[in-house]
VOPAGU-2260 file (C-alpha; in pm, 1 decimal, decimal comma):
REM VOPAGU-2260
SITE   aa  ch    i         X         Y         Z
SITE  MET   A    0   -1027,8   -1812,5   -4080,0
SITE  ARG   A    1    -859,4   -1474,0   -4160,7
SITE  TRP   A    2    -745,1   -1256,0   -3878,9
SITE  GLY   A    3    -770,7    -874,7   -3889,9
SITE  SER   A    4    -459,1    -667,3   -3923,8
SITE  ASP   A    5    -489,6    -553,9   -3563,3
SITE  VAL   A    6    -401,7    -907,4   -3428,7
SITE  ALA   A    7     -19,8    -936,9   -3380,9
SITE  PRO   A    8     126,4   -1238,6   -3565,8
SITE  GLU   A    9     253,4   -1401,0   -3244,2
SITE  LEU   A   10     -93,2   -1374,7   -3095,5
SITE  SER   A   11    -273,9   -1501,7   -3408,0
SITE  LYS   A   12     -85,7   -1833,7   -3355,5
SITE  LEU   A   13    -280,3   -1871,8   -3039,6
SITE  LEU   A   14    -628,0   -1820,6   -3170,7
SITE  VAL   A   15    -867,1   -2080,5   -3304,4
SITE  PRO   A   16   -1218,0   -2006,2   -3446,6
SITE  LEU   A   17   -1517,0   -2135,5   -3254,1
SITE  ASP   A   18   -1622,9   -2354,4   -3560,0
SITE  ALA   A   19   -1277,2   -2525,4   -3597,2
SITE  THR   A   20   -1253,3   -2915,2   -3564,8
SITE  LEU   A   21   -1051,8   -3084,3   -3293,6
SITE  LEU   A   22    -782,2   -3155,2   -3546,1
SITE  GLU   A   23    -748,4   -2787,5   -3648,9
SITE  ALA   A   24    -736,1   -2691,2   -3286,5
SITE  LEU   A   25    -454,4   -2944,5   -3229,4
SITE  ARG   A   26    -257,4   -2782,0   -3512,0
SITE  VAL   A   27    -304,8   -2446,1   -3356,6
SITE  LEU   A   28    -185,6   -2573,7   -3024,6
SITE  ASP   A   29     125,5   -2720,8   -3172,9
SITE  ALA   A   30     194,7   -2405,9   -3377,8
SITE  GLY   A   31     148,2   -2177,5   -3080,8
SITE  ALA   A   32     376,4   -2371,9   -2850,7
SITE  GLU   A   33     218,4   -2227,2   -2533,6
SITE  SER   A   34      18,8   -2530,7   -2432,2
SITE  ILE   A   35    -295,1   -2318,2   -2446,1
SITE  MET   A   36    -517,5   -2156,7   -2726,1
SITE  PHE   A   37    -799,1   -1916,1   -2723,8
SITE  VAL   A   38   -1126,6   -1987,0   -2895,2
SITE  CYS   A   39   -1272,4   -1675,0   -3071,9
SITE  ASP   A   40   -1603,7   -1580,2   -3236,2
SITE  GLU   A   41   -1629,9   -1415,3   -3572,1
SITE  ARG   A   42   -1544,3   -1083,3   -3410,2
SITE  LEU   A   43   -1220,6   -1220,5   -3269,8
SITE  ARG   A   44   -1356,8   -1200,2   -2911,7
SITE  VAL   A   45   -1216,4   -1468,3   -2681,4
SITE  VAL   A   46   -1505,8   -1683,8   -2575,7
SITE  GLY   A   47   -1308,6   -1973,0   -2410,9
SITE  THR   A   48    -965,3   -2137,4   -2360,3
SITE  LEU   A   49    -844,0   -2493,7   -2475,5
SITE  THR   A   50    -547,1   -2687,0   -2358,8
SITE  ASP   A   51    -417,5   -3032,6   -2488,2
SITE  GLY   A   52    -576,2   -3177,2   -2180,5
SITE  ASP   A   53    -917,8   -3047,4   -2271,7
SITE  ILE   A   54    -877,8   -3189,1   -2631,6
SITE  ARG   A   55    -760,1   -3520,2   -2500,8
SITE  ARG   A   56   -1054,4   -3544,6   -2262,9
SITE  ALA   A   57   -1286,3   -3468,9   -2561,8
SITE  ILE   A   58   -1136,3   -3756,0   -2768,4
SITE  LEU   A   59   -1145,5   -3997,0   -2474,1
SITE  GLY   A   60   -1510,5   -3904,6   -2432,7
SITE  GLY   A   61   -1588,1   -4025,3   -2782,5
SITE  ALA   A   62   -1540,5   -3714,3   -3001,1
SITE  SER   A   63   -1377,4   -3754,5   -3337,6
SITE  LEU   A   64   -1088,3   -3528,3   -3469,3
SITE  ASP   A   65   -1328,8   -3407,4   -3744,5
SITE  ALA   A   66   -1590,7   -3298,8   -3480,4
SITE  ARG   A   67   -1665,2   -2927,0   -3447,8
SITE  CYS   A   68   -1724,0   -2950,1   -3071,2
SITE  LEU   A   69   -1494,3   -2673,9   -2931,8
SITE  SER   A   70   -1794,1   -2500,9   -2756,2
SITE  ALA   A   71   -1844,2   -2822,2   -2556,6
SITE  SER   A   72   -1478,2   -2877,6   -2484,5
SITE  MET   A   73   -1350,5   -2526,3   -2401,5
SITE  ARG   A   74   -1336,6   -2360,8   -2060,5
SITE  LYS   A   75   -1564,9   -2057,6   -2062,4
SITE  ASP   A   76   -1488,5   -1953,9   -1698,2
SITE  PHE   A   77   -1127,9   -1860,0   -1776,7
SITE  ALA   A   78    -938,2   -1597,2   -1586,5
SITE  PHE   A   79    -799,4   -1282,8   -1770,6
SITE  VAL   A   80    -662,7    -941,0   -1702,7
SITE  THR   A   81    -631,3    -614,5   -1880,5
SITE  SER   A   82    -305,5    -427,7   -1987,1
SITE  ALA   A   83    -346,4    -210,3   -1688,1
SITE  THR   A   84    -318,8    -502,5   -1435,0
SITE  GLY   A   85       5,8    -491,7   -1243,0
SITE  ARG   A   86     247,0    -776,7   -1234,2
SITE  ALA   A   87     184,6    -851,3    -869,1
SITE  GLU   A   88    -184,9    -891,5    -912,9
SITE  VAL   A   89    -115,5   -1111,3   -1225,1
SITE  LEU   A   90     114,1   -1335,9   -1017,2
SITE  ASP   A   91    -152,0   -1342,0    -738,1
SITE  ILE   A   92    -420,3   -1457,5    -981,9
SITE  MET   A   93    -193,0   -1720,5   -1140,1
SITE  ARG   A   94     -88,8   -1863,4    -800,8
SITE  SER   A   95    -441,1   -1862,2    -656,0
SITE  ARG   A   96    -584,7   -2047,8    -952,1
SITE  ASP   A   97    -282,8   -2259,9   -1021,8
SITE  ILE   A   98    -251,0   -2163,7   -1389,9
SITE  GLY   A   99      59,0   -2107,0   -1600,3
SITE  GLN   A  100     -86,9   -1869,4   -1845,4
SITE  LEU   A  101    -310,9   -1563,7   -1823,3
SITE  PRO   A  102    -458,0   -1384,3   -2123,1
SITE  ILE   A  103    -457,2   -1004,6   -2158,3
SITE  LEU   A  104    -779,3    -888,5   -2308,2
SITE  ASP   A  105    -893,9    -546,9   -2434,7
SITE  ALA   A  106   -1225,9    -371,5   -2357,7
SITE  ASP   A  107   -1393,7    -571,2   -2642,8
SITE  GLY   A  108   -1267,3    -907,2   -2523,1
SITE  CYS   A  109    -985,1    -951,4   -2789,8
SITE  LEU   A  110    -659,6   -1092,1   -2717,2
SITE  GLN   A  111    -392,5    -830,4   -2655,7
SITE  GLY   A  112    -112,5   -1045,7   -2502,8
SITE  LEU   A  113     -38,7   -1338,5   -2274,8
SITE  HIS   A  114     134,8   -1350,4   -1937,9
SITE  THR   A  115     323,2   -1677,8   -1859,1
SITE  ILE   A  116     425,8   -1788,6   -1517,8
SITE  GLY   A  117     793,3   -1828,0   -1635,3
SITE  GLN   A  118     814,3   -1459,5   -1754,5
SITE  ILE   A  119     657,9   -1338,9   -1428,4
SITE  ILE   A  120     871,2   -1525,6   -1181,5
SITE  ALA   A  121    1201,8   -1475,2   -1383,4
SITE  ALA   A  122    1149,6   -1113,8   -1454,3
SITE  SER   A  123    1429,8    -881,0   -1341,7
SITE  GLU   A  124    1573,1   -1102,0   -1074,7
SITE  ARG   A  125    1758,6    -893,3    -822,8
SITE  PRO   A  126    2011,3    -973,4    -544,4
SITE  ASN   A  127    1869,0    -711,0    -304,0
SITE  ALA   A  128    1723,6    -824,7      28,9
SITE  VAL   A  129    1380,5    -703,5     139,2
SITE  VAL   A  130    1282,7    -626,4     500,3
SITE  ILE   A  131     910,7    -612,2     556,1
SITE  LEU   A  132     814,8    -462,5     898,6
SITE  ALA   A  133     541,7    -698,4    1028,8
SITE  GLY   A  134     585,2    -670,7    1420,0
SITE  GLY   A  135     347,4    -402,2    1507,5
SITE  ARG   A  136      40,4    -435,0    1724,6
SITE  GLY   A  137    -194,5    -257,2    1493,1
SITE  THR   A  138    -388,6     -97,6    1790,4
SITE  ARG   A  139    -573,3     143,0    1560,0
SITE  LEU   A  140    -743,2    -161,8    1392,9
SITE  SER   A  141    -862,1    -317,0    1735,1
SITE  PRO   A  142   -1054,6    -525,1    1791,1
SITE  LEU   A  143    -977,3    -697,6    1458,1
SITE  THR   A  144    -608,1    -724,0    1567,2
SITE  GLU   A  145    -661,3    -882,2    1908,9
SITE  SER   A  146    -611,3   -1232,8    1773,5
SITE  ILE   A  147    -435,9   -1169,7    1432,6
SITE  PRO   A  148    -143,5    -941,8    1346,8
SITE  LYS   A  149    -239,6    -634,6    1135,1
SITE  PRO   A  150     -45,5    -758,1     822,4
SITE  MET   A  151    -240,7   -1076,7     826,9
SITE  LEU   A  152    -580,8    -908,7     778,4
SITE  THR   A  153    -728,2   -1008,7     452,9
SITE  VAL   A  154    -796,4    -793,7     144,5
SITE  ALA   A  155    -972,3    -968,8    -145,2
SITE  GLY   A  156    -941,9   -1303,5      34,2
SITE  ARG   A  157    -569,4   -1285,4      91,4
SITE  PRO   A  158    -355,1   -1155,2     377,7
SITE  ILE   A  159    -209,9    -807,5     318,0
SITE  LEU   A  160     130,3    -950,8     394,7
SITE  GLU   A  161      97,4   -1225,7     149,9
SITE  ARG   A  162      -5,5    -982,9    -121,7
SITE  LEU   A  163     302,3    -784,5     -40,4
SITE  VAL   A  164     524,9   -1080,1     -60,4
SITE  LEU   A  165     389,4   -1176,4    -395,2
SITE  HIS   A  166     428,2    -812,1    -511,4
SITE  VAL   A  167     793,4    -820,7    -401,4
SITE  MET   A  168     854,5   -1143,7    -584,5
SITE  SER   A  169     699,3   -1013,9    -903,8
SITE  HIS   A  170     993,0    -773,3    -921,7
SITE  GLY   A  171    1251,3   -1045,3    -907,4
SITE  LEU   A  172    1322,3   -1010,4    -537,9
SITE  ARG   A  173    1380,0   -1354,1    -370,0
SITE  ARG   A  174    1534,6   -1287,9     -28,9
SITE  ILE   A  175    1272,1   -1165,6     207,0
SITE  CYS   A  176    1325,3   -1096,2     579,9
SITE  LEU   A  177     995,6   -1043,2     787,1
SITE  SER   A  178    1038,7    -855,3    1118,0
SITE  VAL   A  179     814,0   -1009,1    1364,5
SITE  ASN   A  180     700,2    -954,0    1732,8
SITE  TYR   A  181     335,5    -932,7    1807,2
SITE  LEU   A  182     162,3   -1273,3    1738,4
SITE  ALA   A  183     477,5   -1369,7    1545,2
SITE  HIS   A  184     371,7   -1742,1    1542,9
SITE  VAL   A  185      67,3   -1653,3    1316,1
SITE  ILE   A  186     300,1   -1509,0    1057,1
SITE  GLU   A  187     569,2   -1776,3    1081,0
SITE  GLU   A  188     318,6   -2065,6    1057,4
SITE  HIS   A  189     165,0   -1911,4     738,7
SITE  PHE   A  190     485,9   -1832,1     550,8
SITE  GLY   A  191     735,7   -2090,2     688,9
SITE  ASP   A  192    1069,6   -2067,3     495,3
SITE  GLY   A  193     888,2   -1925,9     182,7
SITE  SER   A  194     946,3   -2240,0     -24,0
SITE  ARG   A  195     580,6   -2274,6    -106,7
SITE  PHE   A  196     573,1   -1914,0    -238,9
SITE  GLY   A  197     886,0   -1965,2    -444,0
SITE  CYS   A  198    1116,0   -1736,9    -227,9
SITE  HIS   A  199    1344,1   -1760,2      70,6
SITE  ILE   A  200    1196,4   -1603,2     395,3
SITE  GLU   A  201    1396,9   -1525,2     699,4
SITE  TYR   A  202    1275,3   -1387,4    1034,4
SITE  LEU   A  203    1410,3   -1089,2    1221,7
SITE  ARG   A  204    1261,4   -1148,8    1560,7
SITE  GLU   A  205    1217,5    -852,0    1790,8
SITE  ASP   A  206    1231,6    -956,1    2156,3
SITE  THR   A  207    1092,3    -602,3    2226,5
SITE  PRO   A  208     928,5    -368,9    1971,9
SITE  LEU   A  209    1219,5    -197,6    1780,2
SITE  GLY   A  210    1013,4      58,4    1580,7
SITE  THR   A  211    1031,9     109,9    1211,8
SITE  GLY   A  212    1411,9     128,6    1186,4
SITE  GLY   A  213    1542,2    -101,8    1464,7
SITE  PRO   A  214    1446,6    -424,6    1289,3
SITE  VAL   A  215    1672,7    -347,9     996,2
SITE  GLY   A  216    1962,6    -327,6    1244,3
SITE  LEU   A  217    1912,7    -705,0    1304,2
SITE  LEU   A  218    2038,0    -800,6     967,4
SITE  ASP   A  219    2364,0    -995,0    1026,9
SITE  PRO   A  220    2566,7    -971,6     832,2
SITE  VAL   A  221    2467,0    -655,2     661,6
SITE  PRO   A  222    2399,2    -729,5     290,9
SITE  ALA   A  223    2647,1    -611,8      33,3
SITE  GLN   A  224    2359,6    -445,6    -174,5
SITE  ALA   A  225    2103,8    -186,7     -88,1
SITE  VAL   A  226    1817,4    -321,0     117,3
SITE  LEU   A  227    1448,3    -235,4      44,8
SITE  VAL   A  228    1237,9    -178,1     357,1
SITE  LEU   A  229     854,0    -189,5     343,3
SITE  ASN   A  230     590,4    -135,1     598,7
SITE  GLY   A  231     395,8    -455,0     623,1
SITE  ASP   A  232      50,4    -303,9     602,8
SITE  LEU   A  233      79,4    -171,2     246,6
SITE  VAL   A  234    -157,0    -246,5     -45,5
SITE  THR   A  235      37,7    -116,2    -352,6
SITE  GLN   A  236     132,7    -169,2    -709,4
SITE  CYS   A  237     453,4      46,9    -677,2
SITE  ASP   A  238     726,8     -32,4    -923,4
SITE  LEU   A  239     977,3    -166,8    -675,3
SITE  GLY   A  240    1245,1    -215,9    -939,8
SITE  ARG   A  241    1220,4     148,6   -1048,9
SITE  LEU   A  242    1257,8     252,3    -684,1
SITE  LEU   A  243    1581,1      45,9    -640,9
SITE  ASP   A  244    1720,5     176,5    -979,4
SITE  PHE   A  245    1644,1     531,2    -867,1
SITE  HIS   A  246    1845,9     476,8    -550,4
SITE  GLU   A  247    2134,5     316,7    -723,3
SITE  ASP   A  248    2155,3     552,9   -1014,8
SITE  GLY   A  249    2140,3     848,9    -784,0
SITE  GLY   A  250    2414,5     729,9    -564,2
SITE  TYR   A  251    2204,1     785,3    -248,4
SITE  ALA   A  252    2285,6     668,4      98,1
SITE  ALA   A  253    1908,4     637,6     158,0
SITE  THR   A  254    1594,7     687,9     -48,1
SITE  LEU   A  255    1248,2     770,8      77,0
SITE  ALA   A  256     946,6     675,0    -131,0
SITE  VAL   A  257     691,5     968,5    -119,8
SITE  ARG   A  258     349,0     993,0    -227,7
SITE  PRO   A  259     134,6    1290,1    -353,9
SITE  TYR   A  260    -143,9    1366,7     -99,1
SITE  SER   A  261    -408,4    1650,1     -96,2
SITE  CYS   A  262    -642,2    1765,3     173,7
SITE  GLN   A  263    -902,3    2038,9     156,6
SITE  ILE   A  264    -940,3    2290,3     436,8
SITE  PRO   A  265   -1326,1    2307,1     502,8
SITE  PHE   A  266   -1319,7    2677,7     576,4
SITE  GLY   A  267   -1232,6    2999,1     397,7
SITE  VAL   A  268    -873,3    3092,2     469,2
SITE  ALA   A  269    -772,0    3454,1     539,2
SITE  ASP   A  270    -430,2    3570,6     429,2
SITE  VAL   A  271    -326,4    3844,5     668,8
SITE  GLU   A  272      -3,9    4060,3     681,5
SITE  GLU   A  273      48,9    4300,6     958,9
SITE  GLN   A  274    -312,4    4298,8    1069,0
SITE  ARG   A  275    -437,1    4377,5     714,7
SITE  LEU   A  276    -636,1    4133,4     512,3
SITE  VAL   A  277    -451,2    4073,4     179,3
SITE  GLY   A  278    -662,4    3795,5      39,6
SITE  VAL   A  279    -930,7    3530,1     102,1
SITE  ARG   A  280    -926,4    3174,6     -32,8
SITE  GLU   A  281   -1244,4    2964,5     -16,3
SITE  LYS   A  282   -1183,1    2618,5     106,6
SITE  PRO   A  283    -837,7    2578,1     -56,2
SITE  THR   A  284    -662,9    2248,2    -123,2
SITE  GLN   A  285    -317,7    2187,6      10,0
SITE  ARG   A  286     -86,6    1937,4    -147,0
SITE  PHE   A  287     205,3    1752,2       5,6
SITE  LEU   A  288     437,4    1473,7     -43,8
SITE  ILE   A  289     396,7    1212,0     226,2
SITE  ASN   A  290     615,7     922,6     351,9
SITE  ALA   A  291     492,3     611,3     160,3
SITE  GLY   A  292     632,8     362,4     401,2
SITE  MET   A  293     892,9     234,8     154,7
SITE  TYR   A  294    1261,6     293,2     181,4
SITE  VAL   A  295    1605,2     189,0      22,5
SITE  LEU   A  296    1903,6     185,2     252,4
SITE  SER   A  297    2261,8     136,5     135,8
SITE  PRO   A  298    2484,3     -90,9     347,9
SITE  GLU   A  299    2683,1     199,0     503,7
SITE  THR   A  300    2352,9     352,3     618,0
SITE  ILE   A  301    2221,6      33,2     777,7
SITE  ARG   A  302    2529,6      28,0     987,0
SITE  MET   A  303    2426,0     355,8    1144,3
SITE  ILE   A  304    2123,4     188,8    1305,8
SITE  PRO   A  305    2178,1     115,1    1685,2
SITE  LYS   A  306    2159,2    -255,0    1786,6
SITE  ASN   A  307    1860,7    -387,1    1974,0
SITE  GLU   A  308    1713,6     -41,1    2043,6
SITE  GLU   A  309    1378,0     111,0    1944,6
SITE  PHE   A  310    1469,1     329,1    1656,1
SITE  PRO   A  311    1234,6     520,7    1412,4
SITE  ILE   A  312    1351,6     495,4    1059,2
SITE  THR   A  313    1271,3     854,9    1013,5
SITE  ASP   A  314    1548,2     928,1    1265,2
SITE  LEU   A  315    1785,2     753,7    1037,2
SITE  PHE   A  316    1700,6     989,7     749,9
SITE  ALA   A  317    1722,2    1293,3     974,7
SITE  LYS   A  318    2068,9    1165,8    1070,8
SITE  CYS   A  319    2184,5    1137,6     700,6
SITE  LEU   A  320    2064,2    1483,2     629,2
SITE  ALA   A  321    2240,0    1631,4     930,1
SITE  GLU   A  322    2563,8    1461,5     820,0
SITE  GLY   A  323    2518,9    1592,7     467,4
SITE  THR   A  324    2502,6    1245,9     291,8
SITE  PRO   A  325    2278,3    1238,0     -21,8
SITE  VAL   A  326    1923,7    1132,5      39,0
SITE  GLY   A  327    1672,5    1066,5    -239,0
SITE  ALA   A  328    1300,6    1110,8    -269,8
SITE  HIS   A  329    1122,2     891,2    -516,4
SITE  VAL   A  330     771,2     980,4    -615,3
SITE  VAL   A  331     526,9     688,2    -625,6
SITE  GLU   A  332     239,1     743,8    -862,7
SITE  GLN   A  333     101,6     383,8    -876,0
SITE  GLU   A  334    -181,5     245,1    -653,9
SITE  TRP   A  335     -94,5     282,7    -286,9
SITE  LEU   A  336    -283,5     243,5      26,3
SITE  ASP   A  337    -152,7     228,2     383,2
SITE  VAL   A  338    -394,8       5,4     578,1
SITE  GLY   A  339    -353,9     147,2     915,9
SITE  ARG   A  340    -694,6     245,5    1022,0
SITE  HIS   A  341   -1050,7      99,8     985,5
SITE  GLU   A  342   -1120,9     337,7     708,8
SITE  GLU   A  343    -828,3     243,6     504,5
SITE  LEU   A  344    -920,2    -130,4     547,0
SITE  THR   A  345   -1257,1     -68,0     440,6
SITE  ARG   A  346   -1139,8     118,4     137,0
SITE  ALA   A  347    -887,4    -167,7      46,7
SITE  ARG   A  348   -1157,4    -426,5      72,5
SITE  GLY   A  349   -1387,7    -218,4    -166,3
SITE  GLU   A  350   -1653,9    -182,5     104,5
SITE  ALA   A  351   -1643,1     197,1     122,7
C-alpha cells in the first residue's frame, strides 16, 4: 500500500491497510516500535487499532499468519483526540481507560500524531510546589455541598479536584499540597498520598478557615522555588508552565492570572457632562480583566503571609503593590471556568 505525501514518515510506520495479513501487520508493529498500529481504509482513515496482544489472540484462536482478518481482530471502539485537545484531557482519557497510547486524528479521521503516556507524564518536569485551595464550604452550591466538598463535585464523571490534579501533573508538577477544612476526610480518602495518581500529595489542614491566602502560609518550610496557587473549583486548560515561566522571566514577587471578561449593559447609556448630554450608547459591552483564581508566589512573598490567620490572597497582592514590589499579570486565553455557582456547574457539565 502506498501512502499519500500528506502522511508523515514516522506516522506511516504505524499504519497498516485493512486488507493486510496478520504477518504483514506483525511486521508493521515491529517497525513502528510503539506496541500499537492503526488499521486504515483506502482513504487512510483510521478504522481500528491493533496491538501485539490482539494479533496473539487471533493466532491462538486459529487464524493463520496469511489470513486477512484484521477487521475481525482490530478494536473498533478505540479512543482518540484531536490536535486541539489539551494535555490534561489527554492524560485524563489515558488514565481513565488505562491505555498507553492515544492517536490524534484530523476531521477526516486520518492519523495526525500519537500521544504516549511516557511523553505526557515526563513532559517539562518542574520542581515547583502547587497549593490547591480545597477547604471552602461552597455554600453557593448548596444543597449539593451539604455532604460533599465543592471541589469533589463531578464534571464529566470525574471530581473537579481530580481533573485539576491531573492537569497540574500534565505540566510536570509532581508536588501537590491540598488545603483542606470542610469535609476534609472526603478529599483525603479519595487522594491519599497521591501515589495512585503518580504524584506526591500533602495536606495543609486548616483548623479554622484561613481564606484564600492563609493556607499558603502553612507551608513549612517555605519552598525554595516559586509556588503555584490554584482555586480548587477550576475547570481549565490553562498552560501552567507558561504561567510559571512568565513569573520567573519577569522577576515578579507575585503574579496574578487574569481572564478577559465581557458583560453587556441591558440599557442605553447616557454620557453626561455638566448636565449636558454628550452621547448615547445603546446597550454597550464593557470589557474587563478578572481574577482567574491562579497565582504564582515567590518564596519571599509567601513569608509575608501571617501564620494561622484568615487572610485573603488579594490582600497579599495589595501589600506587594503598596510596597512597590513588582507584580505581574498573565492573561489566560485557554478554556477556563470557575465552578462556584449552580449556573457554572451546569455549564461545565454541558447541561446548559
